[in-house]
Structures are given as structure tokens and as C-alpha cells.
C-alpha positions as CSV (number, residue, x, y, z in Angstrom):
1,X,-30.5,4.5,57.1
2,X,-31.1,4.9,53.4
3,X,-28.5,7.6,53.1
4,X,-25.9,5.4,54.9
5,X,-26.6,2.6,52.4
6,X,-26.2,5.1,49.5
7,X,-22.9,6.4,50.7
8,X,-21.6,2.8,51.2
9,X,-22.3,1.7,47.6
10,X,-19.2,3.4,46.0
11,X,-17.1,1.8,48.7
12,X,-18.5,-1.6,48.0
13,X,-17.9,-1.4,44.2
14,X,-14.4,0.0,44.8
15,X,-13.5,-2.9,47.1
16,X,-15.0,-5.4,44.6
17,X,-12.9,-3.9,41.9
18,X,-9.7,-4.1,44.0
19,X,-10.6,-7.7,44.8
20,X,-10.8,-8.5,41.1
21,X,-7.5,-6.7,40.4
22,X,-5.7,-8.6,43.2
23,X,-7.1,-12.0,42.3
24,X,-4.4,-14.6,41.7
25,X,-3.3,-15.2,38.2
26,X,-4.0,-18.7,37.0
27,X,-1.3,-21.3,37.2
28,X,-0.5,-23.2,34.0
29,X,0.6,-26.8,33.9
30,X,1.5,-27.5,30.3
31,X,2.3,-31.2,29.6
32,X,3.9,-32.1,26.3
33,X,4.2,-35.9,25.5
34,X,6.8,-37.1,23.0
35,X,5.7,-39.2,20.0
36,X,2.3,-40.0,21.5
37,X,-0.7,-40.5,19.3
38,X,-4.2,-39.4,20.3
39,X,-5.3,-43.0,20.0
40,X,-2.9,-43.9,22.9
41,X,-5.3,-42.4,25.5
42,X,-8.5,-43.9,26.8
43,X,-10.3,-40.5,26.3
44,X,-9.7,-40.9,22.6
45,X,-10.7,-44.6,22.4
46,X,-7.7,-46.6,23.6
47,X,-8.7,-50.0,25.0
48,X,-5.4,-51.7,25.8
49,X,-3.4,-48.9,27.6
50,X,-4.7,-47.6,30.9
51,X,-4.6,-43.8,31.3
52,X,-7.1,-43.1,34.1
53,X,-5.8,-39.7,35.2
54,X,-5.7,-38.2,31.7
55,X,-9.1,-39.7,31.0
56,X,-10.3,-37.9,34.1
57,X,-8.7,-34.6,33.0
58,X,-10.7,-34.9,29.7
59,X,-13.9,-35.8,31.6
60,X,-13.4,-32.7,33.8
61,X,-12.4,-30.4,31.0
62,X,-12.5,-30.1,27.2
63,X,-11.2,-32.5,24.6
64,X,-10.0,-31.1,21.3
65,X,-10.6,-33.5,18.4
66,X,-8.9,-31.4,15.6
67,X,-5.8,-30.2,17.4
68,X,-2.5,-30.1,15.4
69,X,1.1,-30.4,16.5
70,X,3.6,-27.7,15.4
71,X,5.3,-30.0,13.0
72,X,6.0,-33.6,12.1
73,X,9.1,-34.1,14.4
74,X,10.3,-32.8,17.7
75,X,12.4,-29.6,17.5
76,X,10.4,-27.7,14.8
77,X,7.1,-28.6,16.6
78,X,8.5,-27.2,19.9
79,X,9.6,-24.1,18.1
80,X,6.1,-23.5,16.9
81,X,4.8,-24.0,20.4
82,X,7.3,-21.8,22.1
83,X,7.1,-18.9,19.6
84,X,3.5,-18.8,18.4
85,X,4.8,-18.8,14.8
86,X,3.8,-21.4,12.3
87,X,6.5,-23.5,10.5
88,X,6.7,-21.1,7.6
89,X,7.8,-18.3,10.0
90,X,9.3,-19.9,13.0
91,X,13.1,-20.2,13.6
92,X,13.5,-24.0,13.8
93,X,12.0,-26.0,11.0
94,X,13.7,-29.4,11.2
95,X,15.7,-31.5,13.7
96,X,19.4,-30.5,13.5
97,X,22.2,-31.1,15.9
98,X,24.8,-28.4,16.6
99,X,28.5,-28.5,17.2
100,X,28.8,-25.6,19.6
101,X,28.8,-27.7,22.8
102,X,31.3,-30.6,22.9
103,X,30.5,-32.9,25.8
104,X,31.0,-36.5,26.9
105,X,27.7,-38.3,26.3
106,X,26.5,-41.8,26.7
107,X,29.0,-44.5,26.2
108,X,32.0,-42.2,26.6
109,X,31.7,-41.0,23.0
110,X,32.5,-37.4,22.4
111,X,29.5,-35.9,20.6
112,X,27.5,-32.7,20.3
113,X,25.0,-31.6,23.0
114,X,21.8,-29.9,21.9
115,X,20.0,-28.9,18.7
116,X,20.2,-25.8,16.4
117,X,19.3,-22.9,18.7
118,X,16.4,-20.4,18.6
119,X,18.0,-16.9,18.6
120,X,18.0,-14.2,21.2
121,X,15.3,-12.3,19.5
122,X,12.8,-15.2,19.8
123,X,10.0,-14.2,22.2
124,X,9.0,-17.5,23.8
125,X,6.0,-18.7,25.7
126,X,8.1,-18.9,28.9
127,X,9.2,-15.2,28.5
128,X,5.6,-14.1,28.0
129,X,4.4,-16.1,31.1
130,X,7.3,-14.7,33.1
131,X,6.5,-11.2,32.1
132,X,2.8,-11.7,33.0
133,X,3.9,-12.6,36.5
134,X,4.2,-16.4,36.6
135,X,7.2,-18.2,38.0
136,X,8.5,-20.3,35.1
137,X,9.9,-23.8,35.3
138,X,10.6,-26.5,32.7
139,X,11.0,-30.2,33.3
140,X,11.8,-32.7,30.6
141,X,13.3,-32.4,27.1
142,X,14.2,-29.1,25.6
143,X,15.7,-29.6,22.1
144,X,15.8,-25.9,21.1
145,X,19.5,-25.0,21.7
146,X,22.6,-26.3,23.5
147,X,23.5,-25.4,27.0
148,X,25.7,-22.4,26.1
149,X,23.8,-21.3,23.1
150,X,21.2,-18.5,22.6
151,X,18.5,-21.2,22.8
152,X,19.3,-22.6,26.3
153,X,16.1,-22.7,28.3
154,X,17.5,-20.4,31.0
155,X,18.1,-17.8,28.3
156,X,14.6,-18.2,26.9
157,X,12.4,-17.3,29.9
158,X,12.8,-20.3,32.2
159,X,13.9,-19.5,35.8
160,X,14.2,-23.2,36.5
161,X,15.1,-26.1,34.3
162,X,15.6,-29.8,35.0
163,X,16.0,-32.7,32.6
164,X,17.5,-33.2,29.2
165,X,18.9,-30.4,26.9
166,X,19.6,-32.7,23.9
167,X,17.1,-34.8,22.1
168,X,19.7,-37.5,21.3
169,X,20.8,-37.9,24.9
170,X,17.1,-38.2,25.8
171,X,16.8,-41.4,23.8
172,X,18.0,-43.2,26.9
173,X,15.8,-43.2,30.0
174,X,18.7,-44.3,32.1
175,X,21.3,-41.5,31.3
176,X,24.5,-40.9,33.3
177,X,23.5,-37.2,33.8
178,X,20.7,-34.7,33.6
179,X,20.8,-30.9,33.5
180,X,19.9,-29.1,36.7
181,X,19.6,-25.5,35.6
182,X,23.0,-24.7,34.0
183,X,25.0,-27.6,35.4
184,X,24.9,-31.4,35.0
185,X,24.3,-33.8,37.9
186,X,25.5,-37.4,37.7
187,X,23.1,-40.3,38.0
188,X,23.7,-43.8,39.3
189,X,23.2,-45.5,35.9
190,X,25.6,-47.7,33.9
191,X,27.3,-45.9,31.1
192,X,26.0,-47.3,27.8
193,X,25.2,-45.5,24.5
194,X,21.7,-44.2,24.0
195,X,21.5,-46.3,20.8
196,X,23.2,-49.4,22.1
197,X,22.8,-52.9,20.6
198,X,23.7,-56.5,21.5
199,X,27.4,-57.4,21.7
200,X,28.9,-60.6,20.2
201,X,27.9,-63.5,22.4
202,X,24.8,-61.9,23.9
203,X,21.7,-64.0,23.1
204,X,18.7,-61.9,22.1
205,X,16.4,-64.9,22.8
206,X,17.2,-64.8,26.5
207,X,15.6,-62.2,28.8
208,X,18.7,-61.8,30.9
209,X,20.5,-60.4,27.9
210,X,18.3,-57.3,28.0
211,X,19.0,-56.5,31.6
212,X,22.1,-54.4,31.0
213,X,19.9,-51.8,29.1
214,X,18.4,-50.8,32.5
215,X,19.7,-48.6,35.3
216,X,18.6,-47.6,38.8
217,X,17.5,-44.0,38.3
218,X,14.7,-43.6,35.7
219,X,14.9,-40.1,34.3
220,X,11.1,-39.7,33.9
221,X,10.6,-40.3,37.6
222,X,13.3,-37.8,38.6
223,X,11.9,-35.2,36.2
224,X,8.3,-35.7,37.6
225,X,9.6,-35.3,41.2
226,X,11.3,-32.0,40.3
227,X,8.0,-30.9,38.7
228,X,6.2,-31.6,41.9
229,X,8.8,-29.8,43.9
230,X,8.4,-26.7,41.7
231,X,4.7,-26.7,42.5
232,X,5.4,-27.0,46.2
233,X,7.9,-24.2,46.1
234,X,5.6,-21.8,44.2
235,X,2.3,-22.7,45.8
236,X,1.9,-19.1,47.1
237,X,2.4,-17.4,43.7
238,X,1.2,-18.1,40.2
239,X,3.4,-20.4,38.2
240,X,3.9,-21.8,34.6
241,X,5.1,-25.4,34.7
242,X,6.2,-26.6,31.3
243,X,6.5,-30.4,31.4
244,X,7.8,-31.8,28.1
245,X,8.1,-35.4,29.1
246,X,10.2,-37.9,27.1
247,X,7.4,-40.5,27.2
248,X,6.7,-42.6,25.1
249,X,9.6,-41.7,22.7
250,X,11.9,-44.7,22.2
251,X,14.0,-46.3,23.5
252,X,11.5,-48.7,25.1
253,X,12.6,-48.6,28.8
254,X,10.5,-48.7,31.9
255,X,11.0,-49.9,35.5
256,X,10.0,-53.5,36.2
257,X,7.1,-52.6,38.6
258,X,5.3,-50.8,35.7
259,X,6.3,-53.5,33.1
260,X,4.6,-56.2,35.2
261,X,1.3,-54.5,34.8
262,X,1.2,-55.6,31.2
263,X,3.3,-58.8,31.0
264,X,1.5,-61.7,29.3
265,X,-1.5,-59.7,28.0
266,X,-0.6,-60.0,24.4
267,X,1.6,-61.9,21.9
268,X,4.7,-59.8,22.4
269,X,7.9,-61.1,20.7
270,X,11.2,-59.5,21.6
271,X,12.5,-56.4,19.8
272,X,16.2,-57.2,19.3
273,X,17.3,-53.7,18.4
274,X,20.1,-53.1,16.0
275,X,18.3,-50.4,14.2
276,X,19.3,-47.4,16.3
277,X,17.3,-48.0,19.4
278,X,17.9,-50.1,22.6
279,X,16.4,-53.6,22.5
280,X,13.5,-54.8,24.8
281,X,12.3,-58.3,25.5
282,X,8.6,-57.2,25.9
283,X,8.2,-54.2,23.6
284,X,4.4,-54.0,23.6
285,X,4.2,-54.2,27.4
286,X,7.0,-51.7,27.7
287,X,5.2,-49.2,25.5
288,X,2.0,-49.5,27.4
289,X,3.7,-49.4,30.7
290,X,5.6,-46.2,29.8
291,X,2.4,-44.4,29.0
292,X,0.6,-45.7,32.2
293,X,3.5,-44.6,34.3
294,X,3.5,-41.2,32.7
295,X,-0.3,-41.0,33.4
296,X,0.4,-41.9,37.1
297,X,2.9,-39.1,37.4
298,X,0.5,-36.6,35.8
299,X,-2.1,-37.8,38.3
300,X,0.3,-37.1,41.2
301,X,0.7,-33.5,40.1
302,X,-3.0,-33.1,39.7
303,X,-3.4,-34.5,43.2
304,X,-0.8,-32.2,44.6
305,X,-2.4,-29.2,43.1
306,X,-5.7,-30.2,44.7
307,X,-4.0,-30.9,48.0
308,X,-2.5,-27.4,48.0
309,X,-5.9,-25.8,47.4
310,X,-5.0,-24.6,43.9
311,X,-7.3,-26.7,41.8
312,X,-9.6,-23.9,40.7
313,X,-6.6,-21.7,40.1
314,X,-4.8,-24.1,37.7
315,X,-5.1,-24.7,34.0
316,X,-4.0,-28.1,32.9
317,X,-3.0,-28.7,29.2
318,X,-2.0,-32.0,27.7
319,X,-0.7,-32.4,24.1
320,X,1.9,-34.3,22.1
321,X,4.7,-32.9,20.0
322,X,4.0,-35.0,16.8
323,X,2.3,-38.2,15.7
324,X,3.4,-41.7,16.8
325,X,6.0,-43.8,15.1
326,X,4.3,-45.8,12.3
327,X,5.2,-48.1,9.5
328,X,8.9,-48.7,8.9
329,X,9.9,-46.3,11.6
330,X,7.9,-48.2,14.2
331,X,9.4,-51.5,13.1
332,X,12.9,-50.0,13.4
333,X,12.2,-48.8,17.0
334,X,10.1,-51.6,18.4
335,X,6.7,-49.9,18.7
336,X,3.5,-51.0,17.1
337,X,1.2,-48.2,16.0
338,X,-1.3,-50.6,14.4
339,X,-1.6,-52.8,17.4
340,X,-2.5,-49.9,19.7
341,X,-4.2,-47.8,17.0
342,X,-2.0,-45.0,18.2
343,X,-2.8,-42.8,15.2
344,X,-6.6,-43.6,15.3
345,X,-6.3,-45.2,11.9
346,X,-5.3,-41.9,10.3
347,X,-2.7,-41.9,7.5
348,X,1.0,-42.4,8.4
349,X,2.7,-41.0,11.5
350,X,5.7,-39.1,12.8
351,X,7.8,-37.5,10.0
352,X,4.9,-36.8,7.6
353,X,2.3,-34.0,7.3
354,X,-0.5,-36.4,6.8
355,X,-3.1,-36.5,9.6
356,X,-1.4,-39.3,11.5
357,X,1.8,-37.3,11.6
358,X,0.5,-34.0,13.0
359,X,-2.8,-34.8,14.8
360,X,-2.3,-34.3,18.5
361,X,-4.4,-35.1,21.5
362,X,-5.6,-31.9,23.2
363,X,-7.0,-31.9,26.7
364,X,-7.6,-28.7,28.7
365,X,-9.0,-28.6,32.3
366,X,-9.7,-25.5,34.4
367,X,-12.0,-26.4,37.2
368,X,-15.0,-24.0,37.4
369,X,-14.1,-22.3,34.1
370,X,-14.1,-25.0,31.4
371,X,-17.2,-27.1,31.1
372,X,-16.6,-30.7,32.2
373,X,-17.0,-33.2,29.4
374,X,-17.0,-30.6,26.6
375,X,-15.6,-31.4,23.2
376,X,-14.4,-29.0,20.5
377,X,-13.8,-29.9,16.8
378,X,-12.5,-26.4,16.0
379,X,-9.1,-26.6,14.1
380,X,-6.4,-25.5,16.5
381,X,-2.6,-25.7,16.4
382,X,0.5,-25.3,18.6
383,X,0.9,-21.7,17.5
384,X,-2.4,-20.9,19.2
385,X,-1.3,-21.8,22.8
386,X,0.8,-18.7,23.5
387,X,-2.0,-16.2,22.8
388,X,-4.6,-18.5,24.3
389,X,-2.8,-18.8,27.6
390,X,-2.1,-15.1,27.8
391,X,-5.8,-14.3,27.2
392,X,-6.8,-16.8,29.9
393,X,-4.5,-15.0,32.3
394,X,-6.0,-11.7,31.3
395,X,-2.9,-10.4,29.7
396,X,-3.6,-10.2,26.0
397,X,-1.5,-7.0,25.9
398,X,1.6,-9.2,26.6
399,X,1.2,-11.2,23.4
400,X,3.9,-10.4,20.9
401,X,2.8,-8.7,17.7
402,X,2.5,-10.5,14.4
403,X,2.0,-14.0,15.8
404,X,0.4,-16.7,13.6
405,X,-1.4,-18.1,16.6
406,X,-5.1,-17.4,17.2
407,X,-6.4,-17.4,20.8
408,X,-9.1,-20.0,21.2
409,X,-9.8,-18.9,24.8
410,X,-13.4,-18.1,23.9
411,X,-13.9,-21.7,22.7
412,X,-12.4,-23.1,25.9
413,X,-14.7,-21.0,28.0
414,X,-17.8,-22.1,26.1
415,X,-18.2,-19.1,23.8
416,X,-18.7,-18.8,20.0
417,X,-15.7,-18.3,17.8
418,X,-15.3,-18.2,14.0
419,X,-13.3,-21.0,12.4
420,X,-9.7,-20.1,11.5
421,X,-9.0,-19.2,7.9
422,X,-6.3,-21.8,7.4
423,X,-3.7,-24.0,9.1
424,X,-0.2,-24.0,7.5
425,X,2.5,-26.6,8.0
426,X,5.9,-27.1,6.2
427,X,8.7,-29.5,6.9
428,X,12.0,-29.6,5.0
429,X,12.8,-33.2,6.2
430,X,11.7,-36.5,4.6
431,X,12.0,-35.0,1.1
432,X,10.4,-31.7,1.8
433,X,6.7,-31.3,2.6
434,X,4.0,-28.7,3.0
435,X,0.3,-28.8,3.7
436,X,-2.5,-26.3,4.0
437,X,-5.9,-26.9,5.5
438,X,-8.8,-24.5,4.7
439,X,-12.3,-25.4,5.5
440,X,-12.6,-29.1,4.8
441,X,-9.9,-29.2,2.2
442,X,-6.2,-30.2,2.7
443,X,-3.5,-29.7,0.2
444,X,-0.3,-31.8,0.6
445,X,2.8,-31.3,-1.5
446,X,5.8,-33.6,-1.2
447,X,9.3,-33.8,-2.7
448,X,10.0,-30.1,-2.3
449,X,13.5,-30.2,-0.7
450,X,15.5,-30.4,-3.8
451,X,17.6,-33.1,-2.2
452,X,17.7,-36.8,-2.5
453,X,15.4,-38.7,-0.1
454,X,16.1,-42.4,0.5
455,X,18.6,-42.3,-2.3
456,X,16.2,-41.0,-4.9
457,X,15.8,-37.5,-6.3
458,X,13.0,-35.4,-4.8
459,X,10.0,-35.4,-7.2
460,X,7.3,-32.8,-6.4
461,X,3.8,-34.2,-6.0
462,X,0.4,-32.5,-5.4
463,X,-2.4,-34.1,-3.4
464,X,-5.8,-32.7,-2.4
465,X,-8.1,-34.3,0.1
466,X,-11.6,-33.6,1.3
467,X,-11.3,-34.2,5.0
468,X,-15.0,-33.9,5.5
469,X,-15.4,-37.2,3.5
470,X,-12.0,-38.7,3.6
471,X,-10.2,-38.0,6.9
472,X,-7.8,-40.9,6.3
473,X,-6.6,-39.2,3.1
474,X,-7.1,-42.1,0.8
475,X,-8.4,-40.4,-2.4
476,X,-6.4,-37.6,-4.1
477,X,-8.9,-35.3,-5.8
478,X,-6.4,-32.6,-7.0
479,X,-7.2,-33.3,-10.7
480,X,-10.9,-32.8,-10.0
481,X,-10.6,-29.5,-8.2
482,X,-7.8,-27.4,-9.8
483,X,-9.4,-24.2,-8.5
484,X,-9.1,-25.4,-4.9
485,X,-5.5,-26.4,-5.5
486,X,-4.7,-23.0,-6.9
487,X,-6.3,-21.3,-3.9
488,X,-4.4,-23.3,-1.4
489,X,-1.1,-22.9,-3.3
490,X,-1.6,-19.2,-3.0
491,X,-1.7,-19.6,0.7
492,X,1.7,-21.5,0.6
493,X,3.2,-18.6,-1.5
494,X,2.0,-16.1,1.1
495,X,3.0,-18.0,4.2
496,X,6.5,-19.4,3.4
497,X,9.4,-17.1,4.4
498,X,12.7,-18.3,3.2
499,X,15.1,-19.6,5.9
500,X,18.8,-19.9,5.1
501,X,19.2,-22.5,7.9
502,X,16.4,-24.7,6.6
503,X,16.0,-24.3,2.9
504,X,13.1,-25.6,0.8
505,X,14.3,-25.4,-2.8
506,X,10.8,-25.6,-4.4
507,X,9.4,-22.9,-2.2
508,X,12.5,-20.6,-2.0
509,X,12.4,-19.7,-5.7
């Protein structure tokens, strides 16, 4: 009897090993919000907007409190996310349209479709996930290359794509078409420009004047349904679902059933438009309703994953591409960052490299693997997701060489991990900006583009903040710590690689 047991032991361990090798790879549901601040979520202190499903995701997983977007605006931030390269190395460093795809867009106006493309040699997150063995699908807004360019999603690792290709078209939640893989499908919406305004004779004080800025097919709903269909279709194999929703990027548009949830709750005068974005009669209610409706759709996917028995096999990630609209930008678009405390009281918002412009919510849930209710203050950034997800999938060998991203899988799984040496950001737009974080210090330099900004010549400035004492960046202490400034400037010199497509005059010397 003892001899029989002894002989069976090798068989037992062999079978155990084979069981481990054949275990299903984890699914990844990666949700990227658009212009949403961390303060817009209940899990980060929001009191006015209801986000129960995202709050539950945080309660059942880990909340990141020092997570940073790839950049201060859409396209360059997404480039960092997709490539694992920080803004000094990645291919796209600013928002820029391209003239390679002439199409008929909103309002019958011939225009360009898509943004400056990432090149063929880019190795994207989708390509890595596909090579690991996950079915890949993207649903929402792309913004990294027109439909026939090298940057088209189907040429960058996605086997399925549904939604918008172009950021400008995505400014309308009631478009006349969406992309279904490599073709467009018509929608039953009226044809009006994505940046429409009132016509002569229309009265902005009357609610009925705003009705024509609505349609019958809300793009965010259609995109969410296609995301659910992707989950159903691939329930028997591992999948990577990239969901870059357009919410809550303006224009302020939302179906009436969601709007009614917030009507009458606050003083909410009309936003009459005329500044590049579609008007709305109840702008605060619309903003809140858009976020709550997004949260509902996220909850539906979470529920579907559980219904299919995939809850313990699925990693959920929720982040935002840049900070919320704030100050002048918010007034021009109809949103109200201060009212909702969207940026958590941090300095500025979208378009700047101050904390309010690049601080992102970060929620990660993996049932049974990530401790519920855990919180991490480790500094992490968009470049870190590619190596992190690959490591969580047990495929560190698939990660491209020479990435800037640092896997924080050990942190997510409850282990110890050293702090990153620095976090680097640069943005040629808005006058040219760069920032470096190291330890508790943050260096911010503005006016580096060599071009006029708001009609004035760019004048370089140097600012240093001690984030351990001054998270809102109110006191510039550069003059008091020249040695720290010099140390962080050396990081800038080592991390910026010149880009002929996105020059930065002061750094390219």
C-alpha cells in the first residue's frame, strides 16, 4: 500500500503541473473614461454624482490614489497607454488631425477623419495581448490614426473594433455613423455638426430650442452593447476588452431617462453653446447623468461576466485619459469642475501638467487575487499598464524591450515593491510643458514650445513643488532648492528624445 502511494506521487505532481499550465489566462476589461476627474467618482469622494458600480469595483479591488494619465490631452495620453512609452519617447505627443482620409462628417462638411497615426513599428498593448493568447476587441474612441492609416485599430492588434475612429467626430453622441471594424454603419440620427450652435431665430431661453441637438441612437449605448456582445462571443476563451468610452467628454448629451434622474437638484442655468460645443438646457444635470449612465453600463458588463461564471477569471481596470475640463475650458464647454470637485481641488485640469490635468482615477479588481478595499499610493502611470497586465497574465516574456513602463503587478497582488525612480511627462501643446516627479518633488517647466500661445510669445518658466506638503501646487520653491531643480532638469535632458512630428524648441536644442 505504501509502495503504491509512493509510485502515484510523481503522477499527482505531473497532473498538478499540467493543470496549472492549462489554466485559463485571465480576461482583461480595460475601461478608459474621457476627461473624467477622480473626484467625479463616489469612491474618490464625489457626493453629487451616483457611481454605485464603480464604487463597488473599488470596494472589491484596489484603489490607486497616485495614478497618472499618459498626458494632458486625449491622443498623446492614449499613445502612452498603448505603447508603454512615456511622452518623451512615444510616437504621438499632441492632438493632431490628419488629411489622409477625406470623408463626409457631421453636417455634410467635408473634413478629415482621424488623428496623426502611430506607425507600423509601434508595438501596442492590443498586439501584446493578442500574442499572449487573448481575443482582442476595442469599443469606443480610438484617436491614434485614421481608418486607412498605419494607426487604424485593426492594424494595431485589435481583431474587433466598434465605435469612433476620430476624436472630432466623437464630440457628438448622436453621430450619423460609427465604425464597425473597417466599414461605417449609418445611424438613425439627424445630421448636425458635432460643434453646432443656435441658428438665428432660435431662443436659447426655451427648452424646446435644445431638442434638435438630440437623436434616437445614443452612441455610448450602442458601444456598450457591442462590448457585451464581445464578452458573450468570447466567453469560452480569454479576451482583452478595451473600452475607451467617450463619457463624459463634451458635448453634453444624454437620453432623457438618465437626465431626469438629476433634474431640479441644483441651480442649473442653460449652457447656450457658441464656443465650439453643442448647447444644453440643463448642463450640470447632463454631466452627472452621463457619468451615472456610463456607470450603469459598466455594471452591466460586470454583471454579465459574473453571469457567465468568469468573475474570478477577469481583471477589471478603470482609468481616465486626462484630467477634467477646468477654468476657461469648462466655461466654454458647459461643464463645472468646481461644482462637482472633479479634480479633487488639485491645480488646473485638462491641457496642463499640473496635478489636476494628469491625475487619474485608478481602480483594479480581480476577484480572489486583489485584496478587496485595498488602497495604493504608489506613483504609477499609463506606461505601466502594458507590462503590468502582461505579468498578471504570466507572460512577462511577451513585453517589448526598452519600455518606460514598470510593472506594478506585485503591488496589485499585495506584495512589496520599491518606488519608481521618477515619472516623466511632456506636452508640446498649450505653450509647451514638461514635468518630472521624483520622490516628493515635482518640477514643472512651461513655455517651451518656441511658438506663440494665446497670441503671446512662449516664455520659459521653472517651478518646483514639494508635493508632500503642497499637493495643490500653490508655492513655487525653485529658488530655494536649486540643487533639486538641477537634478530634475538632468532627468528631462536624459528622457526627451526629439520628435520631428512634435517639436519642443527648448528641449530639442
